[in-house]
C-alpha positions in Angstrom: -19.8 -51.3 2.3 -17.8 -54.5 1.9 -15.0 -55.5 4.3 -12.2 -55.0 1.9 -13.4 -51.4 1.0 -13.2 -50.1 4.6 -9.4 -50.4 5.0 -9.0 -48.8 1.6 -11.3 -45.9 2.5 -9.6 -45.5 5.9 -6.1 -45.4 4.2 -7.3 -42.8 1.8 -8.7 -40.6 4.6 -5.5 -41.0 6.6 -3.4 -40.0 3.6 -5.6 -37.0 2.9 -5.3 -35.9 6.6 -1.5 -36.4 6.4 -1.3 -34.4 3.2 -3.3 -31.5 4.7 -1.0 -31.5 7.8 2.1 -31.5 5.7 0.9 -28.7 3.4 -0.2 -26.6 6.5 3.3 -27.1 8.1 5.0 -26.2 4.8 2.9 -23.0 4.5 4.0 -21.9 8.0 7.6 -22.9 7.4 7.9 -21.3 3.9 8.7 -17.7 5.0 11.5 -18.6 7.4 12.9 -21.2 4.9 12.8 -18.7 2.1 14.5 -16.1 4.2 17.3 -18.6 5.2 17.7 -19.6 1.5 18.0 -15.9 0.4 20.5 -15.2 3.1 22.6 -18.2 2.2 22.5 -17.5 -1.5 22.2 -13.7 -1.7 19.0 -14.2 -3.9 17.2 -11.0 -4.6 20.0 -8.9 -3.0 19.5 -10.4 0.4 22.5 -9.6 2.6 24.3 -11.9 5.0 24.6 -11.4 8.7 27.9 -11.3 10.4 29.5 -10.8 13.9 32.8 -9.3 12.8 34.5 -8.1 9.7 37.4 -10.2 8.4 39.7 -7.2 7.9 40.5 -5.0 4.9 42.2 -6.2 1.8 43.4 -2.8 0.4 40.8 -2.7 -2.3 37.9 -0.3 -2.3 34.3 -0.3 -3.5 31.6 2.3 -3.7 28.5 1.9 -1.5 25.5 4.0 -2.3 22.7 4.5 0.2 19.0 4.8 -0.7 16.1 5.6 1.6 12.4 5.4 0.8 9.1 5.6 2.8 5.7 4.4 2.1 3.3 7.2 1.1 1.2 6.1 4.2 4.1 6.9 6.6 4.5 10.7 7.4 8.3 10.4 7.8 11.2 12.0 6.2 13.9 9.2 5.9 17.3 9.9 4.4 20.8 8.6 4.5 23.3 10.9 6.1 25.7 10.2 3.2 24.4 9.2 -0.2 27.6 7.4 -1.2 30.8 6.3 0.5 34.0 4.5 -0.6 34.8 1.6 1.7 37.6 -0.9 2.0 36.5 -4.4 1.1 36.6 -6.6 4.2 36.8 -3.7 6.6 34.0 -2.9 9.1 32.2 0.3 8.2 29.2 2.3 9.5 26.5 4.4 7.8 23.7 6.4 9.4 20.2 7.0 8.3 17.9 9.7 9.8 14.1 9.4 10.2 11.9 12.3 11.3 8.2 12.0 12.0 6.4 14.9 10.2 3.0 13.8 11.4 0.8 15.0 14.3 0.9 11.7 16.2 3.3 9.0 17.2 3.8 6.5 14.4 5.6 3.1 14.3 7.4 2.0 11.2 9.5 -0.9 10.2 12.1 -1.1 7.4 12.9 -3.7 4.7 16.0 -3.6 2.7 17.7 -4.9 -0.4 21.0 -4.7 -2.2 21.7 -4.1 -5.8 23.1 -5.5 -8.0 21.4 -8.6 -6.6 24.5 -10.8 -7.3 26.4 -8.6 -4.8 23.9 -9.3 -2.0 25.6 -12.4 -0.7 28.8 -10.4 -0.2 27.3 -7.5 1.6 27.2 -8.5 5.3 25.4 -6.5 8.0 26.7 -6.8 11.6 24.1 -4.5 13.1 21.0 -3.0 11.4 17.7 -1.3 12.3 15.8 -3.3 9.6 12.8 -5.4 10.7 12.9 -3.7 14.1 9.9 -1.5 14.8 10.8 2.2 15.3 8.3 4.5 17.0 8.7 8.2 16.5 6.7 10.9 18.4 5.5 14.0 16.4 8.5 16.0 15.3 11.0 13.4 16.7 14.1 12.6 14.8 16.0 9.4 15.2 19.5 8.5 13.9 19.8 4.8 12.9 23.2 3.1 12.3 24.0 0.2 10.0 27.3 -1.6 10.6 28.5 -3.6 7.6 31.3 -4.9 5.5 31.8 -6.2 2.0 33.1 -9.8 2.0 36.5 -10.1 0.3 35.1 -13.2 -1.6 33.5 -10.7 -3.9 36.9 -10.2 -5.5 37.2 -13.9 -6.6 33.6 -14.3 -8.0 33.7 -13.9 -11.8 30.0 -12.8 -11.7 30.9 -9.7 -9.6 34.0 -8.7 -11.5 32.3 -5.7 -13.0 30.6 -4.5 -9.8 31.9 -1.1 -8.9 29.0 0.2 -6.8 26.7 -1.6 -4.4 23.5 0.1 -3.4 21.9 -0.6 0.0 18.3 0.5 -0.1 15.8 0.7 2.7 12.1 1.3 2.6 10.1 2.2 5.8 6.5 1.1 6.1 3.9 1.9 8.8 3.2 -0.9 11.2 -0.4 -1.9 11.3 -1.3 -1.1 15.0 -4.4 -3.3 14.8 -2.2 -6.3 14.1 0.5 -5.5 16.8 -2.1 -5.0 19.5 -3.9 -8.3 19.0 
């Protein structure tokens, strides 16, 4: 190989390695970055997280609660109330109940979404059981609270003018014990 070709080959190799490192880093960062983006924009009904409610504005909205379980999870999972009228901006609480109908202890975790998706950025959870592993013994029942509020900014958004009901939906999935033990 001639002398001028070596620096060119070395530069190409270094660029390839840098590209691989960049793409690997981007792959690892994509999930947290996507989650942050969804929480900031309300994309796909992703809710925000809050510490305290701003206070009621004397306008009300209906909140519907939906609960689902994976067919692989032997749980009965239901909201204690299927629907509730809440004051926009005021702190509120809803409860869901899960019962293990299986013969052995099972661990599950819940994911959530809000519909209509455009309302997701205004539905703010202060405390939630989602993404936290819940283990229930055979026959055990657990009551799980969700503390939330609907941001008053929903009233000034022209895209949410017609929203009269927001649905908060959870789905519980079994946790793969092989992955959690390794």
